Structure formats: structure tokens, C-alpha cells
C-alpha positions as CSV (number, residue, x, y, z in Angstrom):
1,M,25.5,-81.6,-26.4
2,A,25.7,-84.6,-24.1
3,N,24.7,-82.4,-21.1
4,H,21.3,-81.5,-22.7
5,L,18.4,-83.0,-20.8
6,R,17.1,-84.9,-23.8
7,F,20.3,-86.8,-24.1
8,V,20.9,-87.3,-20.4
9,G,17.5,-88.9,-20.0
10,R,18.5,-91.5,-22.7
11,T,22.0,-92.2,-21.4
12,V,22.6,-95.9,-20.5
13,M,25.7,-96.9,-18.7
14,V,27.4,-100.3,-19.5
15,Q,28.3,-102.1,-16.4
16,N,31.0,-104.9,-16.3
17,G,31.1,-105.0,-20.1
18,N,27.5,-106.3,-20.3
19,V,26.5,-104.6,-23.6
20,E,23.4,-106.8,-24.1
21,A,21.8,-105.6,-20.9
22,A,22.6,-102.0,-21.7
23,Y,21.2,-102.4,-25.2
24,G,17.9,-103.9,-23.7
25,V,17.6,-100.9,-21.4
26,L,18.2,-98.5,-24.2
27,N,15.6,-100.2,-26.4
28,R,13.1,-100.1,-23.5
29,I,13.7,-96.3,-23.0
30,L,13.4,-95.6,-26.7
31,A,10.2,-97.7,-26.9
32,Q,8.7,-95.7,-24.0
33,D,9.5,-92.5,-25.7
34,G,8.1,-93.7,-29.0
35,V,11.3,-93.0,-31.0
36,A,11.4,-96.3,-32.8
37,E,7.8,-96.1,-33.8
38,A,8.2,-92.5,-35.1
39,V,11.2,-93.7,-37.2
40,R,9.2,-96.6,-38.5
41,R,6.3,-94.3,-39.4
42,S,8.5,-91.8,-41.1
43,R,10.2,-94.4,-43.3
44,Y,7.3,-94.2,-45.9
45,Y,5.0,-91.4,-46.8
46,E,1.7,-91.4,-44.9
47,K,-1.3,-89.9,-46.7
48,P,-2.9,-87.1,-44.7
49,C,-6.2,-88.9,-44.5
50,R,-4.5,-92.0,-43.0
51,A,-2.5,-89.8,-40.6
52,R,-5.7,-88.2,-39.4
53,R,-7.3,-91.6,-38.9
54,R,-4.2,-92.9,-37.0
55,R,-4.1,-89.8,-34.8
56,A,-7.8,-90.1,-34.1
57,F,-7.5,-93.8,-33.2
58,E,-4.5,-93.1,-30.9
59,A,-6.4,-90.4,-29.2
60,S,-9.5,-92.5,-28.7
61,R,-7.4,-95.4,-27.4
62,R,-5.7,-93.1,-24.9
63,V,-9.1,-91.9,-23.6
64,Y,-10.4,-95.5,-23.4
65,C,-7.3,-96.7,-21.6
66,A,-7.3,-93.8,-19.2
67,E,-11.0,-94.4,-18.4
68,M,-10.5,-98.1,-18.0
69,A,-7.6,-97.5,-15.6
70,R,-9.7,-95.1,-13.6
71,R,-12.5,-97.7,-13.3
72,I,-10.1,-100.5,-12.4
73,A,-8.5,-98.3,-9.7
74,F,-12.0,-97.5,-8.4
75,V,-13.0,-101.1,-8.1
76,G,-9.7,-102.1,-6.7
77,R,-9.7,-99.6,-3.8
78,S,-9.7,-101.2,-0.4
79,S,-11.2,-98.1,1.4
80,R,-14.5,-97.9,-0.6
81,Q,-17.7,-98.6,1.3
82,D,-19.7,-101.7,0.6
83,P,-22.7,-100.8,-1.6
84,W,-24.8,-103.7,-0.3
85,L,-24.5,-103.7,3.4
86,G,-27.1,-106.3,4.3
87,C,-26.2,-108.9,1.8
């Protein structure tokens, strides 16, 4: 079971007995995967209407963040032409 890709991706090695650092790395990995949030959400029953609202909000936030990141990347490009050449 430990050779399964899902578990290999979440494997953290403890180096020099430093368990606290390994625990922090594991928490970061689980937070990026959304495991802790899924466990927190499944602790209590979520009404279907609230689940739809939450999923719609998360989707709209993903779209907004992706669009904002695209705009920031566009403005931050160093190779773009100056729109106001004479000024």
C-alpha cells in the first residue's frame, strides 16, 4: 500500500530526529491537497443548499483568482511594448 502514488506523494522523511520540521512539512502538503479542510467540512452535516452555495463560491473565487493572476502577469511582463510611446 505504501508504494501507491497517493501515499508516496505524501511521504515525509524525518531527518536527524527533527520531528517538528517533518510535521510542518506534512501539514503543508495536506493543506495544499485540501485534506484537512475536507475532514473539517465532513465533521458536520452540510445542507445541500449550503453545499451548492459553497461550491459556487469556490468556483467563482477560482475564476477570479485565475483572471487576476493573468492580468498581473500581463502587467508584470518586461517584454511588452509601451502603449504610450511619445509620453
